[in-house]
N, C-alpha and C positions, 0 to 999 in steps of 0.2 A: 181569479175566480174564487169565490168563497168555499170554505171547507163544507162538504156535505153534512158533516156532523152538526154544524151550526144549525142547519135547517131542521134538525130533529129537536131543537130547543124551542120551547114555547114561551119562555119568559126572558125578559130583558131588564137589566139594571139601567136606569135612566139618570143621567147626570146633567143638571142645569146649573149654571153659575149662580151662586147665592142661595141655592135651595138644597134641602136634604135629598139624598138619593132615593129613588123610588124603584119598586119592582113592579113591572106591568106585564101582562100576557101579550101575545103577539097582536091581537086585535086592538087592545088598548094602546100599544106602542104605535100602530099604524095611525090611529086617531090622534095621538099626541103629535106625531110627525105632520099629519095633515093640518092640524091647528097652527103649527109653526109655519108651514109652507104657505098657508093662506095669508100670513102677515107680510109676505114678500110682495113688493110692487111688481117685481119681475122675477121669475124663477131663475136659479142658476143655470148657466148654459147647458150643462150636462143633463138637466131635467126639463128644459123648456120644450123639447120636441115630444115629450110624452103626452098622452091623450088627456090625462086628468090629474088632479091633485092626489087622488087615491093611488093611481098608477105610479106617480112620482114617489109617494111615501113608501109604497111596496118596493120600488126599485132601490131606494135608500136603505131600507131594512135588509134587502138581499145583498147589497154590494158595498155598503159603507158602514162606518160606526161613528161618524161625526158630521155635523153641519154647522158651518160658520154663519151665524145670523148677521153679525157685524164684526168689525175688527175688535178682538179682545173678548168676544162673546160667542163661544162655541158650545153647541149641544153635543152630547155623546150618549151612545147606547151600546150595550154589549150583551150578547146572548149569554144566558146563565141557565144551568140545570139545577132545579131545586130538589129533585128527587134523583137518586142514583138510578142508572139504567138497569133494566131487568134483562140479564143475559141468559136466562134459562132456556 
């Protein structure tokens, strides 16, 4: 299970082979994951039972940090905090 602190992060660093890293907010990251998932002829087994591409993308965001598109080509995303938390 993922750390609850991760859920409080709204930004992700995105790593794609051959591209510069990007920082996206959670909504943009979901859309980025959806775009990649739509390229699969068949979703990976652990995602195939989910209702929609959006649900699969959200599940990935909540439970994983990488997706192998093909051997040697893996996408990665990591939650990042851009602003320090306000503990007042």
